[in-house]
PDB file of N, H, CA, C and O in Angstrom:
ATOM      1  N   MET A   1       0.826  -1.190   0.000  1.00  0.00           N
ATOM      2  CA  MET A   1       0.000   0.000   0.000  1.00  0.00           C
ATOM      3  C   MET A   1       0.872   1.256   0.000  1.00  0.00           C
ATOM      4  O   MET A   1       0.570   2.239  -0.676  1.00  0.00           O
ATOM      5  N   LYS A   2       1.968   1.201   0.777  1.00  0.00           N
ATOM      6  H   LYS A   2       2.214   0.402   1.326  1.00  0.00           H
ATOM      7  CA  LYS A   2       2.859   2.344   0.851  1.00  0.00           C
ATOM      8  C   LYS A   2       3.532   2.587  -0.497  1.00  0.00           C
ATOM      9  O   LYS A   2       3.697   3.735  -0.911  1.00  0.00           O
ATOM     10  N   TRP A   3       3.917   1.523  -1.177  1.00  0.00           N
ATOM     11  H   TRP A   3       3.783   0.591  -0.841  1.00  0.00           H
ATOM     12  CA  TRP A   3       4.577   1.657  -2.481  1.00  0.00           C
ATOM     13  C   TRP A   3       3.616   2.228  -3.528  1.00  0.00           C
ATOM     14  O   TRP A   3       4.015   2.987  -4.411  1.00  0.00           O
ATOM     15  N   ARG A   4       2.373   1.856  -3.410  1.00  0.00           N
ATOM     16  H   ARG A   4       2.049   1.239  -2.693  1.00  0.00           H
ATOM     17  CA  ARG A   4       1.385   2.358  -4.371  1.00  0.00           C
ATOM     18  C   ARG A   4       1.219   3.876  -4.208  1.00  0.00           C
ATOM     19  O   ARG A   4       1.101   4.589  -5.204  1.00  0.00           O
ATOM     20  N   ALA A   5       1.209   4.367  -2.987  1.00  0.00           N
ATOM     21  H   ALA A   5       1.305   3.788  -2.178  1.00  0.00           H
ATOM     22  CA  ALA A   5       1.078   5.803  -2.739  1.00  0.00           C
ATOM     23  C   ALA A   5       2.329   6.547  -3.218  1.00  0.00           C
ATOM     24  O   ALA A   5       2.231   7.627  -3.801  1.00  0.00           O
ATOM     25  N   VAL A   6       3.501   5.962  -2.970  1.00  0.00           N
ATOM     26  H   VAL A   6       3.581   5.085  -2.497  1.00  0.00           H
ATOM     27  CA  VAL A   6       4.756   6.583  -3.417  1.00  0.00           C
ATOM     28  C   VAL A   6       4.812   6.597  -4.942  1.00  0.00           C
ATOM     29  O   VAL A   6       5.243   7.580  -5.545  1.00  0.00           O
ATOM     30  N   ASN A   7       4.375   5.510  -5.556  1.00  0.00           N
ATOM     31  H   ASN A   7       4.024   4.711  -5.067  1.00  0.00           H
ATOM     32  CA  ASN A   7       4.365   5.410  -7.012  1.00  0.00           C
ATOM     33  C   ASN A   7       3.401   6.444  -7.609  1.00  0.00           C
ATOM     34  O   ASN A   7       3.736   7.106  -8.591  1.00  0.00           O
ATOM     35  N   SER A   8       2.221   6.580  -7.027  1.00  0.00           N
ATOM     36  H   SER A   8       1.949   6.042  -6.230  1.00  0.00           H
ATOM     37  CA  SER A   8       1.246   7.565  -7.515  1.00  0.00           C
ATOM     38  C   SER A   8       1.779   8.984  -7.342  1.00  0.00           C
ATOM     39  O   SER A   8       1.615   9.823  -8.228  1.00  0.00           O
ATOM     40  N   LEU A   9       2.415   9.252  -6.205  1.00  0.00           N
ATOM     41  H   LEU A   9       2.548   8.570  -5.486  1.00  0.00           H
ATOM     42  CA  LEU A   9       2.989  10.568  -5.963  1.00  0.00           C
ATOM     43  C   LEU A   9       4.108  10.856  -6.962  1.00  0.00           C
ATOM     44  O   LEU A   9       4.241  11.984  -7.436  1.00  0.00           O
ATOM     45  N   GLY A  10       4.900   9.858  -7.278  1.00  0.00           N
ATOM     46  H   GLY A  10       4.792   8.941  -6.893  1.00  0.00           H
ATOM     47  CA  GLY A  10       5.974  10.026  -8.262  1.00  0.00           C
ATOM     48  C   GLY A  10       5.429  10.322  -9.649  1.00  0.00           C
ATOM     49  O   GLY A  10       5.982  11.147 -10.376  1.00  0.00           O
ATOM     50  N   ILE A  11       4.352   9.653 -10.014  1.00  0.00           N
ATOM     51  H   ILE A  11       3.903   8.982  -9.424  1.00  0.00           H
ATOM     52  CA  ILE A  11       3.739   9.888 -11.325  1.00  0.00           C
ATOM     53  C   ILE A  11       3.170  11.300 -11.398  1.00  0.00           C
ATOM     54  O   ILE A  11       3.334  11.987 -12.407  1.00  0.00           O
ATOM     55  N   VAL A  12       2.501  11.734 -10.329  1.00  0.00           N
ATOM     56  H   VAL A  12       2.367  11.176  -9.510  1.00  0.00           H
ATOM     57  CA  VAL A  12       1.921  13.079 -10.308  1.00  0.00           C
ATOM     58  C   VAL A  12       3.026  14.135 -10.355  1.00  0.00           C
ATOM     59  O   VAL A  12       2.910  15.117 -11.088  1.00  0.00           O
ATOM     60  N   CYS A  13       4.088  13.944  -9.584  1.00  0.00           N
ATOM     61  H   CYS A  13       4.182  13.146  -8.988  1.00  0.00           H
ATOM     62  CA  CYS A  13       5.190  14.914  -9.575  1.00  0.00           C
ATOM     63  C   CYS A  13       5.882  14.982 -10.931  1.00  0.00           C
ATOM     64  O   CYS A  13       6.215  16.068 -11.405  1.00  0.00           O
ATOM     65  N   SER A  14       6.101  13.832 -11.554  1.00  0.00           N
ATOM     66  H   SER A  14       5.831  12.950 -11.169  1.00  0.00           H
ATOM     67  CA  SER A  14       6.749  13.849 -12.868  1.00  0.00           C
ATOM     68  C   SER A  14       5.835  14.462 -13.926  1.00  0.00           C
ATOM     69  O   SER A  14       6.324  15.085 -14.868  1.00  0.00           O
ATOM     70  N   ALA A  15       4.523  14.299 -13.791  1.00  0.00           N
ATOM     71  H   ALA A  15       4.126  13.792 -13.025  1.00  0.00           H
ATOM     72  CA  ALA A  15       3.596  14.932 -14.738  1.00  0.00           C
ATOM     73  C   ALA A  15       3.671  16.452 -14.607  1.00  0.00           C
ATOM     74  O   ALA A  15       3.703  17.155 -15.617  1.00  0.00           O
ATOM     75  N   PHE A  16       3.698  16.966 -13.377  1.00  0.00           N
ATOM     76  H   PHE A  16       3.672  16.395 -12.557  1.00  0.00           H
ATOM     77  CA  PHE A  16       3.832  18.413 -13.184  1.00  0.00           C
ATOM     78  C   PHE A  16       5.185  18.914 -13.688  1.00  0.00           C
ATOM     79  O   PHE A  16       5.274  20.008 -14.246  1.00  0.00           O
ATOM     80  N   TYR A  17       6.222  18.126 -13.496  1.00  0.00           N
ATOM     81  H   TYR A  17       6.149  17.237 -13.043  1.00  0.00           H
ATOM     82  CA  TYR A  17       7.555  18.504 -13.965  1.00  0.00           C
ATOM     83  C   TYR A  17       7.573  18.598 -15.490  1.00  0.00           C
ATOM     84  O   TYR A  17       8.133  19.544 -16.044  1.00  0.00           O
ATOM     85  N   LEU A  18       6.974  17.639 -16.163  1.00  0.00           N
ATOM     86  H   LEU A  18       6.519  16.871 -15.714  1.00  0.00           H
ATOM     87  CA  LEU A  18       6.946  17.649 -17.628  1.00  0.00           C
ATOM     88  C   LEU A  18       6.057  18.765 -18.167  1.00  0.00           C
ATOM     89  O   LEU A  18       6.345  19.313 -19.231  1.00  0.00           O
ATOM     90  N   MET A  19       4.991  19.112 -17.463  1.00  0.00           N
ATOM     91  H   MET A  19       4.757  18.667 -16.599  1.00  0.00           H
ATOM     92  CA  MET A  19       4.132  20.211 -17.903  1.00  0.00           C
ATOM     93  C   MET A  19       4.869  21.545 -17.789  1.00  0.00           C
ATOM     94  O   MET A  19       4.636  22.451 -18.589  1.00  0.00           O
ATOM     95  N   GLY A  20       5.737  21.669 -16.823  1.00  0.00           N
ATOM     96  H   GLY A  20       5.927  20.933 -16.173  1.00  0.00           H
ATOM     97  CA  GLY A  20       6.507  22.899 -16.662  1.00  0.00           C
ATOM     98  C   GLY A  20       7.578  23.055 -17.718  1.00  0.00           C
ATOM     99  O   GLY A  20       8.012  24.176 -17.986  1.00  0.00           O
ATOM    100  N   CYS A  21       8.019  21.970 -18.325  1.00  0.00           N
ATOM    101  H   CYS A  21       7.667  21.059 -18.107  1.00  0.00           H
ATOM    102  CA  CYS A  21       9.066  22.017 -19.341  1.00  0.00           C
ATOM    103  C   CYS A  21       8.521  22.160 -20.754  1.00  0.00           C
ATOM    104  O   CYS A  21       9.301  22.220 -21.705  1.00  0.00           O
ATOM    105  N   SER A  22       7.233  22.216 -20.916  1.00  0.00           N
ATOM    106  H   SER A  22       6.599  22.167 -20.144  1.00  0.00           H
ATOM    107  CA  SER A  22       6.683  22.289 -22.274  1.00  0.00           C
ATOM    108  C   SER A  22       7.004  23.652 -22.885  1.00  0.00           C
ATOM    109  O   SER A  22       6.894  24.676 -22.211  1.00  0.00           O
ATOM    110  N   PRO A  23       7.399  23.669 -24.154  1.00  0.00           N
ATOM    111  CA  PRO A  23       7.757  24.945 -24.787  1.00  0.00           C
ATOM    112  C   PRO A  23       6.515  25.791 -25.076  1.00  0.00           C
ATOM    113  O   PRO A  23       5.429  25.266 -25.321  1.00  0.00           O
ATOM    114  N   THR A  24       6.700  27.085 -25.043  1.00  0.00           N
ATOM    115  H   THR A  24       7.583  27.512 -24.845  1.00  0.00           H
ATOM    116  CA  THR A  24       5.603  27.991 -25.368  1.00  0.00           C
ATOM    117  C   THR A  24       5.905  28.651 -26.706  1.00  0.00           C
ATOM    118  O   THR A  24       7.054  28.980 -27.001  1.00  0.00           O
ATOM    119  N   VAL A  25       4.883  28.840 -27.497  1.00  0.00           N
ATOM    120  H   VAL A  25       3.950  28.573 -27.257  1.00  0.00           H
ATOM    121  CA  VAL A  25       5.024  29.465 -28.811  1.00  0.00           C
ATOM    122  C   VAL A  25       4.247  30.770 -28.793  1.00  0.00           C
ATOM    123  O   VAL A  25       3.059  30.799 -28.473  1.00  0.00           O
ATOM    124  N   LYS A  26       4.931  31.844 -29.141  1.00  0.00           N
ATOM    125  H   LYS A  26       5.896  31.821 -29.401  1.00  0.00           H
ATOM    126  CA  LYS A  26       4.286  33.153 -29.180  1.00  0.00           C
ATOM    127  C   LYS A  26       4.327  33.670 -30.612  1.00  0.00           C
ATOM    128  O   LYS A  26       5.368  33.632 -31.268  1.00  0.00           O
ATOM    129  N   LEU A  27       3.192  34.149 -31.085  1.00  0.00           N
ATOM    130  H   LEU A  27       2.346  34.179 -30.553  1.00  0.00           H
ATOM    131  CA  LEU A  27       3.115  34.756 -32.405  1.00  0.00           C
ATOM    132  C   LEU A  27       2.951  36.258 -32.235  1.00  0.00           C
ATOM    133  O   LEU A  27       1.992  36.729 -31.624  1.00  0.00           O
ATOM    134  N   GLU A  28       3.901  37.000 -32.784  1.00  0.00           N
ATOM    135  H   GLU A  28       4.681  36.618 -33.280  1.00  0.00           H
ATOM    136  CA  GLU A  28       3.848  38.447 -32.678  1.00  0.00           C
ATOM    137  C   GLU A  28       4.040  39.053 -34.058  1.00  0.00           C
ATOM    138  O   GLU A  28       4.808  38.537 -34.871  1.00  0.00           O
ATOM    139  N   ALA A  29       3.351  40.134 -34.314  1.00  0.00           N
ATOM    140  H   ALA A  29       2.728  40.553 -33.654  1.00  0.00           H
ATOM    141  CA  ALA A  29       3.527  40.847 -35.579  1.00  0.00           C
ATOM    142  C   ALA A  29       4.853  41.605 -35.540  1.00  0.00           C
ATOM    143  O   ALA A  29       5.241  42.108 -34.486  1.00  0.00           O
ATOM    144  N   PRO A  30       5.548  41.692 -36.665  1.00  0.00           N
ATOM    145  CA  PRO A  30       6.813  42.427 -36.662  1.00  0.00           C
ATOM    146  C   PRO A  30       6.578  43.924 -36.472  1.00  0.00           C
ATOM    147  O   PRO A  30       5.530  44.455 -36.839  1.00  0.00           O
ATOM    148  N   GLU A  31       7.573  44.592 -35.892  1.00  0.00           N
ATOM    149  H   GLU A  31       8.424  44.161 -35.594  1.00  0.00           H
ATOM    150  CA  GLU A  31       7.449  46.030 -35.659  1.00  0.00           C
ATOM    151  C   GLU A  31       7.515  46.809 -36.968  1.00  0.00           C
ATOM    152  O   GLU A  31       6.776  47.775 -37.157  1.00  0.00           O
ATOM    153  N   LYS A  32       8.396  46.392 -37.869  1.00  0.00           N
ATOM    154  H   LYS A  32       8.996  45.607 -37.716  1.00  0.00           H
ATOM    155  CA  LYS A  32       8.530  47.055 -39.165  1.00  0.00           C
ATOM    156  C   LYS A  32       7.694  46.299 -40.192  1.00  0.00           C
ATOM    157  O   LYS A  32       7.549  45.080 -40.090  1.00  0.00           O
ATOM    158  N   PRO A  33       7.146  46.996 -41.171  1.00  0.00           N
ATOM    159  CA  PRO A  33       6.385  46.286 -42.210  1.00  0.00           C
ATOM    160  C   PRO A  33       7.311  45.449 -43.086  1.00  0.00           C
ATOM    161  O   PRO A  33       8.493  45.759 -43.231  1.00  0.00           O
ATOM    162  N   ILE A  34       6.774  44.414 -43.652  1.00  0.00           N
ATOM    163  H   ILE A  34       5.813  44.162 -43.534  1.00  0.00           H
ATOM    164  CA  ILE A  34       7.542  43.547 -44.536  1.00  0.00           C
ATOM    165  C   ILE A  34       7.705  44.263 -45.871  1.00  0.00           C
ATOM    166  O   ILE A  34       6.730  44.733 -46.458  1.00  0.00           O
ATOM    167  N   GLU A  35       8.938  44.341 -46.340  1.00  0.00           N
ATOM    168  H   GLU A  35       9.730  43.960 -45.862  1.00  0.00           H
ATOM    169  CA  GLU A  35       9.227  45.062 -47.578  1.00  0.00           C
ATOM    170  C   GLU A  35       9.689  44.071 -48.632  1.00  0.00           C
ATOM    171  O   GLU A  35      10.615  43.293 -48.403  1.00  0.00           O
ATOM    172  N   ILE A  36       9.044  44.102 -49.778  1.00  0.00           N
ATOM    173  H   ILE A  36       8.292  44.734 -49.965  1.00  0.00           H
ATOM    174  CA  ILE A  36       9.395  43.206 -50.877  1.00  0.00           C
ATOM    175  C   ILE A  36       9.866  44.064 -52.042  1.00  0.00           C
ATOM    176  O   ILE A  36       9.131  44.915 -52.541  1.00  0.00           O
ATOM    177  N   THR A  37      11.094  43.830 -52.465  1.00  0.00           N
ATOM    178  H   THR A  37      11.692  43.138 -52.060  1.00  0.00           H
ATOM    179  CA  THR A  37      11.647  44.571 -53.587  1.00  0.00           C
ATOM    180  C   THR A  37      11.592  43.683 -54.819  1.00  0.00           C
ATOM    181  O   THR A  37      12.103  42.564 -54.820  1.00  0.00           O
ATOM    182  N   MET A  38      10.961  44.203 -55.868  1.00  0.00           N
ATOM    183  H   MET A  38      10.546  45.112 -55.867  1.00  0.00           H
ATOM    184  CA  MET A  38      10.835  43.413 -57.096  1.00  0.00           C
ATOM    185  C   MET A  38      11.447  44.194 -58.255  1.00  0.00           C
ATOM    186  O   MET A  38      11.113  45.357 -58.480  1.00  0.00           O
ATOM    187  N   ASN A  39      12.333  43.549 -58.974  1.00  0.00           N
ATOM    188  H   ASN A  39      12.605  42.604 -58.791  1.00  0.00           H
ATOM    189  CA  ASN A  39      12.909  44.128 -60.180  1.00  0.00           C
ATOM    190  C   ASN A  39      12.410  43.315 -61.354  1.00  0.00           C
ATOM    191  O   ASN A  39      12.759  42.143 -61.498  1.00  0.00           O
ATOM    192  N   ILE A  40      11.600  43.926 -62.191  1.00  0.00           N
ATOM    193  H   ILE A  40      11.317  44.878 -62.074  1.00  0.00           H
ATOM    194  CA  ILE A  40      11.009  43.216 -63.321  1.00  0.00           C
ATOM    195  C   ILE A  40      11.491  43.882 -64.601  1.00  0.00           C
ATOM    196  O   ILE A  40      11.426  45.102 -64.748  1.00  0.00           O
ATOM    197  N   LYS A  41      11.971  43.064 -65.515  1.00  0.00           N
ATOM    198  H   LYS A  41      12.024  42.073 -65.396  1.00  0.00           H
ATOM    199  CA  LYS A  41      12.403  43.587 -66.806  1.00  0.00           C
ATOM    200  C   LYS A  41      11.268  43.424 -67.804  1.00  0.00           C
ATOM    201  O   LYS A  41      10.647  42.365 -67.887  1.00  0.00           O
ATOM    202  N   ILE A  42      11.005  44.480 -68.558  1.00  0.00           N
ATOM    203  H   ILE A  42      11.509  45.340 -68.490  1.00  0.00           H
ATOM    204  CA  ILE A  42       9.953  44.446 -69.566  1.00  0.00           C
ATOM    205  C   ILE A  42      10.595  44.364 -70.952  1.00  0.00           C
ATOM    206  O   ILE A  42       9.917  44.512 -71.969  1.00  0.00           O
ATOM    207  N   GLU A  43      11.875  44.133 -70.978  1.00  0.00           N
ATOM    208  H   GLU A  43      12.426  44.012 -70.152  1.00  0.00           H
ATOM    209  CA  GLU A  43      12.629  44.112 -72.229  1.00  0.00           C
ATOM    210  C   GLU A  43      12.110  43.041 -73.181  1.00  0.00           C
ATOM    211  O   GLU A  43      12.051  43.265 -74.390  1.00  0.00           O
ATOM    212  N   HIS A  44      11.742  41.913 -72.664  1.00  0.00           N
ATOM    213  H   HIS A  44      11.790  41.731 -71.681  1.00  0.00           H
ATOM    214  CA  HIS A  44      11.265  40.807 -73.493  1.00  0.00           C
ATOM    215  C   HIS A  44       9.985  41.195 -74.235  1.00  0.00           C
ATOM    216  O   HIS A  44       9.822  40.868 -75.410  1.00  0.00           O
ATOM    217  N   GLU A  45       9.095  41.880 -73.559  1.00  0.00           N
ATOM    218  H   GLU A  45       9.228  42.146 -72.604  1.00  0.00           H
ATOM    219  CA  GLU A  45       7.839  42.287 -74.185  1.00  0.00           C
ATOM    220  C   GLU A  45       8.104  43.291 -75.309  1.00  0.00           C
ATOM    221  O   GLU A  45       7.464  43.228 -76.358  1.00  0.00           O
ATOM    222  N   ILE A  46       9.024  44.198 -75.099  1.00  0.00           N
ATOM    223  H   ILE A  46       9.544  44.250 -74.246  1.00  0.00           H
ATOM    224  CA  ILE A  46       9.348  45.194 -76.123  1.00  0.00           C
ATOM    225  C   ILE A  46       9.942  44.510 -77.343  1.00  0.00           C
ATOM    226  O   ILE A  46       9.582  44.846 -78.472  1.00  0.00           O
ATOM    227  N   ARG A  47      10.832  43.571 -77.141  1.00  0.00           N
ATOM    228  H   ARG A  47      11.124  43.298 -76.224  1.00  0.00           H
ATOM    229  CA  ARG A  47      11.416  42.842 -78.268  1.00  0.00           C
ATOM    230  C   ARG A  47      10.351  42.083 -79.028  1.00  0.00           C
ATOM    231  O   ARG A  47      10.382  42.034 -80.258  1.00  0.00           O
ATOM    232  N   LEU A  48       9.433  41.504 -78.332  1.00  0.00           N
ATOM    233  H   LEU A  48       9.408  41.544 -77.333  1.00  0.00           H
ATOM    234  CA  LEU A  48       8.376  40.740 -78.980  1.00  0.00           C
ATOM    235  C   LEU A  48       7.521  41.648 -79.854  1.00  0.00           C
ATOM    236  O   LEU A  48       7.136  41.257 -80.957  1.00  0.00           O
ATOM    237  N   LYS A  49       7.222  42.836 -79.388  1.00  0.00           N
ATOM    238  H   LYS A  49       7.534  43.153 -78.492  1.00  0.00           H
ATOM    239  CA  LYS A  49       6.445  43.775 -80.192  1.00  0.00           C
ATOM    240  C   LYS A  49       7.228  44.208 -81.427  1.00  0.00           C
ATOM    241  O   LYS A  49       6.661  44.318 -82.514  1.00  0.00           O
ATOM    242  N   VAL A  50       8.527  44.454 -81.266  1.00  0.00           N
ATOM    243  H   VAL A  50       8.988  44.365 -80.383  1.00  0.00           H
ATOM    244  CA  VAL A  50       9.356  44.847 -82.403  1.00  0.00           C
ATOM    245  C   VAL A  50       9.427  43.711 -83.412  1.00  0.00           C
ATOM    246  O   VAL A  50       9.331  43.951 -84.616  1.00  0.00           O
ATOM    247  N   GLU A  51       9.592  42.482 -82.944  1.00  0.00           N
ATOM    248  H   GLU A  51       9.670  42.287 -81.966  1.00  0.00           H
ATOM    249  CA  GLU A  51       9.653  41.344 -83.855  1.00  0.00           C
ATOM    250  C   GLU A  51       8.344  41.189 -84.620  1.00  0.00           C
ATOM    251  O   GLU A  51       8.361  40.884 -85.813  1.00  0.00           O
ATOM    252  N   LYS A  52       7.231  41.392 -83.966  1.00  0.00           N
ATOM    253  H   LYS A  52       7.218  41.640 -82.997  1.00  0.00           H
ATOM    254  CA  LYS A  52       5.944  41.284 -84.661  1.00  0.00           C
ATOM    255  C   LYS A  52       5.810  42.384 -85.710  1.00  0.00           C
ATOM    256  O   LYS A  52       5.306  42.146 -86.808  1.00  0.00           O
ATOM    257  N   ASP A  53       6.269  43.598 -85.364  1.00  0.00           N
ATOM    258  H   ASP A  53       6.678  43.791 -84.473  1.00  0.00           H
ATOM    259  CA  ASP A  53       6.208  44.693 -86.329  1.00  0.00           C
ATOM    260  C   ASP A  53       7.109  44.417 -87.531  1.00  0.00           C
ATOM    261  O   ASP A  53       6.727  44.684 -88.671  1.00  0.00           O
ATOM    262  N   VAL A  54       8.293  43.888 -87.279  1.00  0.00           N
ATOM    263  H   VAL A  54       8.603  43.671 -86.354  1.00  0.00           H
ATOM    264  CA  VAL A  54       9.219  43.572 -88.374  1.00  0.00           C
ATOM    265  C   VAL A  54       8.642  42.465 -89.244  1.00  0.00           C
ATOM    266  O   VAL A  54       8.722  42.541 -90.470  1.00  0.00           O
ATOM    267  N   ASP A  55       8.069  41.449 -88.639  1.00  0.00           N
ATOM    268  H   ASP A  55       8.004  41.387 -87.643  1.00  0.00           H
ATOM    269  CA  ASP A  55       7.448  40.374 -89.423  1.00  0.00           C
ATOM    270  C   ASP A  55       6.315  40.910 -90.290  1.00  0.00           C
ATOM    271  O   ASP A  55       6.169  40.509 -91.444  1.00  0.00           O
ATOM    272  N   ALA A  56       5.524  41.803 -89.741  1.00  0.00           N
ATOM    273  H   ALA A  56       5.642  42.129 -88.803  1.00  0.00           H
ATOM    274  CA  ALA A  56       4.426  42.378 -90.524  1.00  0.00           C
ATOM    275  C   ALA A  56       4.967  43.221 -91.673  1.00  0.00           C
ATOM    276  O   ALA A  56       4.414  43.199 -92.773  1.00  0.00           O
ATOM    277  N   MET A  57       6.051  43.969 -91.423  1.00  0.00           N
ATOM    278  H   MET A  57       6.500  43.988 -90.530  1.00  0.00           H
ATOM    279  CA  MET A  57       6.632  44.806 -92.464  1.00  0.00           C
ATOM    280  C   MET A  57       7.255  43.951 -93.564  1.00  0.00           C
ATOM    281  O   MET A  57       7.120  44.273 -94.744  1.00  0.00           O
ATOM    282  N   ILE A  58       7.929  42.876 -93.193  1.00  0.00           N
ATOM    283  H   ILE A  58       8.038  42.615 -92.234  1.00  0.00           H
ATOM    284  CA  ILE A  58       8.547  41.991 -94.188  1.00  0.00           C
ATOM    285  C   ILE A  58       7.478  41.298 -95.012  1.00  0.00           C
ATOM    286  O   ILE A  58       7.626  41.160 -96.226  1.00  0.00           O
ATOM    287  N   SER A  59       6.405  40.861 -94.372  1.00  0.00           N
ATOM    288  H   SER A  59       6.285  40.973 -93.386  1.00  0.00           H
ATOM    289  CA  SER A  59       5.365  40.170 -95.136  1.00  0.00           C
ATOM    290  C   SER A  59       4.615  41.127 -96.065  1.00  0.00           C
ATOM    291  O   SER A  59       4.134  40.713 -97.120  1.00  0.00           O
ATOM    292  N   SER A  60       4.511  42.397 -95.681  1.00  0.00           N
ATOM    293  H   SER A  60       4.902  42.733 -94.823  1.00  0.00           H
ATOM    294  CA  SER A  60       3.822  43.345 -96.564  1.00  0.00           C
ATOM    295  C   SER A  60       4.735  43.845 -97.683  1.00  0.00           C
ATOM    296  O   SER A  60       4.258  44.123 -98.784  1.00  0.00           O
ATOM    297  N   ASN A  61       6.047  43.966 -97.421  1.00  0.00           N
ATOM    298  H   ASN A  61       6.434  43.741 -96.527  1.00  0.00           H
ATOM    299  CA  ASN A  61       7.015  44.428 -98.433  1.00  0.00           C
ATOM    300  C   ASN A  61       8.022  43.314 -98.678  1.00  0.00           C
ATOM    301  O   ASN A  61       9.055  43.270 -98.011  1.00  0.00           O
ATOM    302  N   LYS A  62       7.756  42.436 -99.592  1.00  0.00           N
ATOM    303  H   LYS A  62       6.916  42.472-100.134  1.00  0.00           H
ATOM    304  CA  LYS A  62       8.646  41.297 -99.840  1.00  0.00           C
ATOM    305  C   LYS A  62       9.889  41.701-100.617  1.00  0.00           C
ATOM    306  O   LYS A  62      10.806  40.891-100.752  1.00  0.00           O
ATOM    307  N   ASP A  63       9.956  42.915-101.128  1.00  0.00           N
ATOM    308  H   ASP A  63       9.211  43.573-101.018  1.00  0.00           H
ATOM    309  CA  ASP A  63      11.112  43.358-101.899  1.00  0.00           C
ATOM    310  C   ASP A  63      12.217  43.947-101.018  1.00  0.00           C
ATOM    311  O   ASP A  63      13.242  44.376-101.548  1.00  0.00           O
ATOM    312  N   LEU A  64      12.048  43.981 -99.717  1.00  0.00           N
ATOM    313  H   LEU A  64      11.216  43.632 -99.287  1.00  0.00           H
ATOM    314  CA  LEU A  64      13.048  44.585 -98.840  1.00  0.00           C
ATOM    315  C   LEU A  64      14.353  43.798 -98.828  1.00  0.00           C
ATOM    316  O   LEU A  64      15.428  44.397 -98.843  1.00  0.00           O
ATOM    317  N   PHE A  65      14.284  42.487 -98.803  1.00  0.00           N
ATOM    318  H   PHE A  65      13.410  42.000 -98.791  1.00  0.00           H
ATOM    319  CA  PHE A  65      15.510  41.678 -98.704  1.00  0.00           C
ATOM    320  C   PHE A  65      15.690  40.849 -99.940  1.00  0.00           C
ATOM    321  O   PHE A  65      16.663  40.103-100.046  1.00  0.00           O
TER     322      PHE A  65
END
C-alpha cells in the first residue's frame, strides 16, 4: 500500500515537472512592415512587339531583302 502511494505521488510529480518544461510558442507581428523589392524587366515584351512589327513589315514588303 505504501509503495502504491509513493508510485502515484511520483507519477503526479513527474507529470507536473513535464508540464513545466513544455515549450511555449508566441506569435507576434513584426514592428517594421515587410518590404518586398521586385525588379522586373519588360525588355522581353518590347522585343516581342518589335519582332511582330518587323514580321508584318517583311510580309507586306517582300522586296526589302
